[in-house]
N, C-alpha and C positions, 0 to 999 in steps of 0.2 A: 504494500500499499504505499502510495506516495501522494501527498496533497500539497500544492503550492497555495499559499494564502497571501492575499493582498488586502490591506486595510486602509482605508481613508477615515481616519478618526476625527478629523477636524475640517469642516466645510469652510470654503472661502466666505469671508464677510460674517455678517450676523447669522447665527444659527437659526434664528427664528425666521429669517428671510430666505434662507437656503437649507430647507429641512431635508432635501433629497439628495444632498451631496456628501453624506456620510454613509459608508457602505463597507461590506465585508464581502470578498470574492474568493471562493473556494474553486481551485482548478485541479482536476484529476490529471496528475503527471504520470500515472502508471498505465498499464495496459489493460486492466480489468475495470469494469464498472464498480463504483463504490456505493454502498447503501448508506444513506445519511438519516434513516429513520430513527427518530428519538434523540438526534443530536441536539444540543442546546447551545444557542449563541447568546451569551450574556451581553445585555445592552446596558442596563443601569440597575440600581437597587430596586427600582419600582416594578420591574417586570423582565421576563425572558422572552426570547423568540425561540420557539420549538419547531424544528423542521419535521414535517409529517409527510411521509410518502413521497420523498425526493431522492433522486439519484444524481450523482455526478457521472456522466457517461464518458467513454474513452473515445 
């Protein structure tokens, strides 16, 4: 299993004006599909983003 991870943790300008410019990208760098079911991406203390029924293809 090999996963490349890119994170943009701080959007340009005011975060309230640019809400969609913070992101996390998982890239499958391996040769087989990866099951991401039940992975948790922690965003902040107020909540989590749980990945349901998603796959990173090859």
